[in-house]
C-alpha positions in Angstrom: 105.5 121.6 101.4 102.4 120.6 103.1 103.5 117.0 103.3 106.9 118.1 104.7 105.3 120.3 107.4 102.6 117.7 108.4 105.3 115.1 109.2 107.7 117.6 110.8 105.0 118.2 113.4 105.5 114.5 114.3 109.1 115.1 115.2 108.0 117.8 117.7 106.1 115.2 119.8 108.9 113.3 121.5 110.7 116.6 122.2 107.7 118.3 123.6 106.8 115.2 125.6 110.1 115.4 127.4 110.2 119.2 127.8 106.7 119.4 129.3 106.6 115.9 130.9 103.6 114.9 128.9 101.8 111.6 129.1 101.1 109.8 125.8 97.6 111.1 126.0 98.7 114.7 126.5 101.3 114.3 123.7 98.3 113.3 121.5 96.8 116.8 122.1 99.5 118.2 119.7 97.9 116.3 116.8 94.5 117.1 118.3 95.2 120.8 117.9 96.6 120.3 114.4 93.8 118.2 113.0 90.9 120.0 114.7 91.6 122.8 112.2 90.3 120.5 109.5 87.0 120.1 111.3 86.7 123.9 111.8 87.8 125.2 108.4 87.1 122.5 105.8 83.4 123.3 105.1 83.9 127.1 105.2 86.9 126.5 103.0 84.7 124.7 100.4 82.5 127.8 100.4 85.5 130.1 100.0 86.9 128.1 97.1 83.5 128.3 95.4 83.7 132.1 95.5 87.4 132.8 94.8 88.4 129.7 92.8 90.9 126.9 93.4 94.0 129.0 92.5 93.4 131.8 94.9 92.4 129.3 97.5 95.8 127.7 97.3 97.5 131.1 97.6 95.5 131.9 100.7 96.3 128.5 102.2 100.0 129.0 101.6 100.0 132.4 103.3 98.1 131.1 106.3 100.6 128.3 106.6 103.4 130.8 106.7 101.7 132.8 109.4 101.3 129.6 111.5 105.0 128.8 111.1 105.9 132.3 112.3 103.9 131.6 115.5 106.4 129.0 116.5 108.9 131.8 117.2 107.1 133.2 120.2 105.9 129.7 121.2 109.5 128.5 121.3 110.8 131.6 123.0 108.2 131.6 125.8 108.2 127.8 126.1 104.5 127.7 126.7 102.7 124.6 125.5 99.3 126.3 124.8 101.0 128.6 122.3 102.6 125.6 120.5 99.0 124.3 120.2 97.8 127.6 118.8 100.6 127.6 116.2 99.7 124.1 115.2 96.1 125.2 114.8 96.9 128.1 112.5 99.3 126.1 110.5 96.8 123.4 109.9 94.1 126.0 108.9 96.3 126.8 105.9 96.9 123.2 105.0 93.1 122.7 105.2 92.6 125.3 102.5 95.2 123.5 100.4 93.5 120.2 100.8 90.1 121.6 99.9 91.4 123.4 96.8 94.2 121.3 95.4 92.8 117.7 95.7 89.5 118.3 93.7 91.4 120.5 91.3 93.8 117.7 90.4 90.9 115.3 90.4 89.0 117.4 87.8 91.9 118.1 85.5 91.3 115.1 83.2 89.1 112.1 82.4 87.0 110.9 85.4 88.1 107.2 84.9 91.8 108.1 85.6 91.0 110.6 88.4 92.2 108.3 91.2 95.4 107.5 89.4 96.1 111.2 88.8 95.5 112.2 92.4 97.8 109.4 93.6 100.5 110.6 91.2 100.3 114.2 92.5 100.1 113.0 96.1 103.3 111.1 95.5 105.1 114.5 95.5 103.3 115.3 98.8 104.9 112.1 100.0 108.3 113.3 98.9 107.9 116.0 101.5 106.8 113.5 104.1 109.9 111.4 103.3 112.4 114.2 103.7 110.8 115.6 106.9 111.8 112.8 109.3 115.5 113.3 108.4 115.2 117.1 108.9 113.3 116.5 112.1 115.8 114.0 113.4 118.7 116.4 112.7 117.1 119.6 114.0 114.5 118.6 116.5 115.8 115.3 117.9 119.5 115.9 117.4 120.4 116.5 121.1 119.3 115.4 124.6 116.5 117.3 126.2 117.2 118.1 129.9 114.6 117.1 132.5 112.8 119.8 134.6 115.0 118.7 137.6 118.1 119.2 135.6 117.0 122.6 134.4 116.1 123.6 138.0 119.6 122.6 139.1 121.3 124.8 136.5 122.8 128.2 137.2 120.8 131.2 135.9 123.3 131.7 133.0 123.3 128.0 132.1 119.5 127.9 132.2 119.2 130.9 130.0 121.7 129.4 127.5 119.7 126.1 127.6 116.4 127.8 127.0 117.8 129.8 124.1 119.2 126.6 122.5 115.8 124.9 122.9 114.1 127.8 121.3 116.5 127.9 118.4 116.0 124.2 117.8 112.4 124.8 117.0 112.4 128.4 115.7 115.1 128.1 113.0 113.5 125.4 110.8 110.0 126.9 111.0 111.2 130.4 110.3 112.9 129.1 107.1 109.7 127.3 106.2 107.6 130.4 106.6 109.8 132.3 104.2 109.7 129.5 101.6 105.9 129.3 101.9 105.5 133.1 101.3 107.7 132.9 98.2 105.8 129.9 97.0 102.5 131.7 97.4 103.8 134.6 95.4 105.1 132.4 92.6 101.9 130.4 92.5 99.8 133.5 92.2 101.6 134.2 88.9 100.8 130.8 87.4 98.2 130.8 84.7 96.0 127.9 85.5 92.7 126.7 83.8 89.5 127.8 85.5 87.3 124.7 86.1 84.5 126.2 88.2 81.4 127.5 86.3 80.7 131.0 87.5 78.3 130.9 90.4 77.2 127.3 89.9 79.2 125.7 92.6 78.5 128.4 95.1 74.8 127.8 94.6 74.9 124.1 95.0 74.0 123.3 98.7 75.7 121.1 101.1 72.5 119.3 102.0 72.3 117.2 98.8 76.0 116.3 99.2 75.4 115.2 102.8 72.7 112.9 101.5 75.0 111.2 99.0 76.0 107.8 100.5 79.4 107.4 98.9 80.4 110.8 100.2 79.4 110.1 103.8 81.1 106.6 103.7 84.1 108.2 102.2 84.2 110.9 104.9 84.3 108.2 107.6 87.0 106.4 105.6 89.1 109.6 105.6 88.4 110.0 109.3 89.7 106.6 110.3 92.5 106.5 107.7 94.0 109.8 108.8 93.6 108.8 112.4 95.4 105.5 111.8 98.2 107.0 109.8 98.8 109.8 112.3 98.6 107.5 115.3 101.3 105.3 113.9 103.5 108.1 112.5 103.3 110.2 115.7 104.4 107.5 118.0 106.9 105.7 115.9 109.9 107.3 117.6 108.5 106.5 121.1 107.7 102.9 119.9 111.2 102.4 118.6 112.6 103.7 121.9 110.4 101.1 123.7 111.9 98.4 121.4 115.4 99.7 122.3 116.4 100.8 118.8 120.0 101.3 119.8 120.3 97.6 120.8 118.6 96.6 117.5 121.0 98.7 115.5 124.0 97.4 117.4 122.9 93.8 116.8 122.3 94.4 113.1 125.2 96.0 111.4 123.3 96.7 108.2 120.9 98.8 110.1 123.8 100.8 111.5 125.0 101.4 108.0 121.6 102.7 106.9 121.4 105.0 109.9 124.9 106.3 109.3 124.1 107.0 105.7 120.9 108.7 106.3 122.1 110.8 109.3 125.7 111.4 108.1 126.9 110.5 111.5 128.4 107.5 113.4 125.3 105.6 114.6 127.0 104.9 118.0 127.2 108.6 118.6 123.6 109.5 117.7 121.2 110.1 120.5 118.6 107.4 120.7 115.6 109.7 119.8 117.4 110.9 116.7 118.4 107.4 115.7 114.7 106.3 116.0 113.6 109.4 114.1 116.0 108.5 111.3 114.2 105.2 110.5 110.8 106.9 110.3 111.9 108.0 106.8 111.0 104.4 105.7 107.4 104.8 106.9 106.9 108.0 104.8 109.2 107.0 102.0 107.2 103.8 101.6 104.1 106.0 101.1 105.9 108.0 98.4 107.1 104.9 96.5 103.7 103.2 96.9 101.9 106.2 95.4 103.9 106.1 92.2 103.3 102.3 92.0 99.6 102.7 92.9 99.1 105.4 90.3 100.1 102.8 87.6 98.2 99.9 89.2 95.0 101.9 89.3 95.0 102.1 85.6 94.5 98.3 85.4 92.9 97.5 88.8 89.7 99.1 90.1 90.7 101.7 92.7 88.3 100.4 95.3 89.5 96.9 95.0 93.2 97.9 95.3 92.2 100.0 98.4 90.6 97.0 100.1 93.6 94.8 99.4 96.0 97.4 100.8 93.9 97.9 103.9 93.8 94.2 104.7 97.6 93.9 104.2 97.9 96.7 106.9 95.7 94.8 109.3 98.0 91.8 108.9 101.1 93.9 109.4 99.7 95.4 112.5 98.9 92.0 113.9 102.5 91.0 113.3 103.7 94.1 115.0 101.7 93.4 118.1 102.8 89.8 118.5 106.5 90.2 117.6 109.3 92.4 119.0 112.7 93.7 118.1 113.7 94.1 114.5 110.7 92.2 113.1 108.2 94.4 114.9 110.2 97.5 113.8 110.1 96.6 110.1 106.5 95.4 110.0 105.2 98.7 111.4 107.5 100.6 109.0 106.1 98.6 106.1 102.6 99.9 106.7 103.7 103.2 105.1 104.0 101.4 101.7 100.4 100.2 101.9 99.1 103.5 103.3 100.3 105.1 100.1 97.2 105.0 97.9 94.6 105.3 100.7 94.0 109.1 101.1 94.0 110.0 97.4 92.0 107.0 96.5 89.4 107.5 99.2 89.2 111.1 98.2 88.7 110.5 94.5 86.1 107.8 95.2 84.3 110.1 97.7 83.9 113.0 95.3 83.2 110.9 92.2 80.3 112.2 90.0 79.5 115.2 92.2 79.6 117.7 89.3 78.9 121.2 90.6 79.1 120.0 94.2 82.7 118.9 94.0 84.0 121.7 96.2 81.3 120.9 98.8 82.2 117.2 98.7 85.8 118.1 99.1 84.9 120.3 102.2 83.0 117.4 103.8 85.9 114.9 103.1 88.5 117.4 104.5 86.4 118.0 107.6 86.8 114.2 108.3 90.6 114.7 108.5 89.7 115.6 112.1 90.2 111.9 112.7 93.9 112.8 113.1 92.8 114.9 116.1 90.6 112.3 117.8 92.2 108.9 117.1 95.8 109.6 118.3 94.7 110.5 121.8 92.6 107.3 121.9 95.7 105.4 120.8 97.7 107.1 123.5 95.1 106.3 126.1 95.1 102.6 125.2 98.9 102.7 125.3 98.8 104.3 128.8 96.4 101.8 130.2 98.1 98.8 128.6 101.6 99.9 129.7 103.1 100.2 126.2 102.5 101.2 122.6 102.4 97.7 121.0 98.9 96.6 122.2 97.5 100.0 121.2 98.1 99.1 117.5 94.7 97.4 117.6 93.2 100.9 117.3 94.6 101.5 113.8 93.9 97.9 112.8 90.2 98.5 113.4 90.4 101.6 111.2 91.9 99.6 108.3 89.2 97.0 108.5 86.6 99.7 107.8 88.7 101.1 104.9 88.7 97.6 103.4 84.9 97.5 103.5 84.7 101.0 102.0 87.0 100.0 99.1 85.0 96.9 98.4 81.4 98.1 99.0 80.9 101.5 100.5 82.5 103.5 97.6 79.9 102.4 95.1 78.1 105.5 93.7 74.4 105.0 94.5 72.9 108.4 93.8 74.1 111.9 93.1 71.1 114.3 93.6 71.6 117.7 92.2 74.8 116.8 90.3 
């Protein structure tokens, strides 16, 4: 569910960009609002988990997510951009609690040497949600043509009211359903009997200061920062990038791509609006991450997780380079292929970052999750570079630099040097 929702937010960006006439930089503020919640709530979330336990933390996170989804109803009805940003912030606050609680919980439920493999396996199901979300987003959020402000101004009052209501429903309906599902999931999860892995009081007493002084945690936090920023920058602007490439012409010139689009969307590709057609192909970006995590989970049982992380990061640098210097179908598929090699990065960085922390695992998780704020800061930077360069292709140099640091972290920075207080 949290993977599904995180990517569904991406489908809102091209729609809101047209509705509110946003620049790429302003559109990046949508992700800024969403990921700032990680910065605000991650460390307090670690403290909360230390007091109430992982299981209750997950329940609180799910209920907070449901509340955030319900905020989309007034946001869509009033068509006010600041309320959309508030809804994003509350929704992300709930996801933050899930990240702080669920990731270290999975990491701890088993032998330490297979922790990275275990977290990759569980995150593969997160990726199942991110794979489905583009199809749902393309169908419900990008499935029709958004009128320009001039066209809206020229409408009769009755037509304008009907248009506003249709726009509101396009956003309200899916998020209302999601809110209900999350509330039910929270209730069911509360009934599960799960092993308690926190020693009473110990983790709450362990301070953050020792954790902050642990090098592999700090290097891991920066790796999370740049990874999430890179992943979100690419995923958020894929639809716009495919529109720049003229995805309709690419599909028309390559019949097999039309067949894929028709199969995924259930419609004749020639009748699909360009934004929806572009959104349909985003499934391969997130689907690659899902497939890659199942593969990576197995590979990490035979290859050191840090080494595999470094290799995958360097492959992504190469793919981004090809995306920048090519165009058309080649550029489209090289950027989509990045999802496959993104796959292991978050869970692997996370497991390496909280390795051997003992009683300070929740604190380490809070620090790492705080670094997810990279998803708030790097996409606007990417958008700014796109604005000044006149297109999205050149801006791919921003995530390429992020992946270079991740390669270093996997090879060198993830080495556990000291664990004071563990």
